[in-house]
C-alpha positions in Angstrom: -168.0 146.5 -209.4 -169.6 144.5 -206.6 -172.7 145.5 -204.8 -173.2 144.6 -201.2 -176.5 142.9 -200.2 -177.7 143.1 -196.7 -176.9 145.2 -193.6 -173.2 145.4 -192.5 -172.8 146.8 -189.0 -169.5 148.4 -188.0 -169.9 147.9 -184.2 -171.9 145.7 -181.8 -173.8 148.8 -180.5 -175.2 149.5 -184.0 -176.1 145.8 -184.5 -177.9 145.5 -181.2 -180.0 148.7 -181.5 -183.7 147.9 -181.7 -184.7 150.7 -184.1 -181.8 150.8 -186.6 -183.1 153.6 -188.9 -184.2 157.1 -188.3 -187.5 156.3 -189.9 -188.3 153.6 -187.4 -187.2 155.8 -184.5 -189.5 158.6 -185.8 -192.5 156.3 -186.0 -191.9 155.0 -182.5 -191.8 158.5 -181.1 -195.0 159.4 -182.9 -196.7 156.2 -181.8 -195.6 156.8 -178.2 -196.9 160.4 -178.3 -200.2 159.2 -179.7 -200.5 156.6 -176.9 -200.1 159.4 -174.4 -202.5 161.8 -176.0 -205.2 159.3 -177.2 -207.0 158.7 -173.9 -207.6 162.5 -173.5 -208.8 162.8 -177.1 -211.0 159.7 -177.0 -213.7 161.0 -174.7 -214.8 164.0 -176.8 -214.6 161.8 -180.0 -216.7 159.2 -178.2 -219.4 161.8 -177.2 -219.5 163.0 -180.8 -219.9 159.5 -182.2 -222.1 158.2 -179.5 -219.8 155.2 -178.6 -217.0 154.3 -176.3 -213.9 154.9 -178.4 -211.4 154.0 -175.7 -213.1 150.5 -175.3 -212.9 150.0 -179.1 -209.3 151.0 -179.2 -208.5 148.6 -176.4 -210.3 145.8 -178.2 -208.4 146.6 -181.4 -205.1 146.6 -179.5 -205.8 143.1 -178.0 -206.6 141.8 -181.5 -203.4 143.4 -182.9 -201.3 141.7 -180.2 -202.9 138.3 -180.9 -202.4 138.7 -184.7 -198.8 139.9 -184.3 -198.0 136.9 -182.0 -199.4 134.6 -184.6 -197.6 136.4 -187.4 -194.2 136.1 -185.6 -194.8 132.4 -184.9 -195.9 131.4 -188.4 -194.0 134.0 -190.5 -190.6 133.9 -188.9 -190.4 130.3 -187.7 -192.8 128.5 -190.0 -194.6 126.8 -187.2 -198.4 126.2 -187.0 -200.1 127.2 -183.8 -203.5 126.0 -182.6 -202.9 127.5 -179.2 -203.4 131.1 -180.3 -206.9 130.2 -181.6 -207.7 128.3 -178.4 -206.6 131.1 -176.1 -208.5 133.7 -178.2 -211.6 131.4 -178.1 -211.4 131.0 -174.3 -211.0 134.7 -173.9 -214.0 135.4 -176.1 -216.1 132.9 -174.2 -215.1 134.3 -170.8 
C-alpha cells in the first residue's frame, strides 16, 4: 500500500486555479463581502467607541500589506530585505 504525498492535479485548469479548495473560496467570498459592508458599519461603531474606526482599519491594512510582503520575501525565498524597513520608515516619517 502506497500513500501519495502532495497535490496531484488532473488538468492544467485545476493546477492554475488561485483558490484550490472550497474552504479558501468560501473565506475569500466572506472577506470580499466584509470589505463591501465594513465602511457602512464602521461609522456607527466609531461613534459608539468615540474613535475613527475606518482610519484604524486602513492603518491596520497597510501594516498587513507590509508584513505579508516581508513574509513572502523572507519565508518563501529566504532573502533578507532591508528595503521594507526603509520604506516603512520613510512612510512613517512623511
